[in-house]
C-alpha positions in Angstrom: 20.3 2.6 -13.1 16.9 0.6 -13.1 14.0 1.3 -11.0 11.1 -1.0 -10.2 7.6 0.1 -11.1 4.8 -0.3 -8.4 2.8 -3.2 -10.1 -0.6 -4.6 -9.6 0.8 -7.6 -7.8 2.4 -5.3 -5.2 -0.9 -3.6 -4.5 -2.9 -6.9 -4.4 -4.7 -7.5 -1.1 -4.0 -4.2 0.1 -6.0 -1.2 0.7 -9.9 -0.9 0.9 -10.5 -1.9 -2.7 -12.9 -5.0 -2.8 -14.1 -4.4 0.9 -17.9 -4.4 1.5 -19.4 -1.0 2.1 -19.8 -1.9 5.7 -16.5 -3.7 6.2 -17.3 -4.8 9.8 -13.9 -4.0 11.1 -12.7 -1.7 14.1 -12.0 1.9 13.4 -8.4 1.0 14.3 -8.3 -1.9 11.7 -10.0 0.4 9.0 -7.1 3.1 9.6 -4.6 0.3 9.1 -6.2 -0.9 5.8 -6.3 2.6 4.7 -2.5 3.1 5.2 -1.5 -0.1 3.7 -0.5 1.0 0.4 1.3 4.1 1.3 3.2 2.5 4.1 3.8 -0.8 2.5 4.2 0.0 -1.1 4.8 3.5 -1.9 7.1 4.6 1.0 9.5 1.5 0.6 9.7 2.2 -3.4 10.2 5.9 -2.8 13.0 5.4 -0.3 14.6 2.7 -2.7 14.7 5.5 -5.3 16.1 8.1 -3.2 18.7 5.5 -2.0 19.6 5.0 -5.6 20.0 8.6 -6.3 
């Protein structure tokens, strides 16, 4: 049973790394940005892991 690791490519363009100190986005957009990695990368990988078990 092989599992896929979370790679830098999966994280690219997600989250707040590389954003300016004052990002110039709404509070709602900043909350979405902060949730990108958990919601779009970690949760799907974790669910795939659980399904495989």
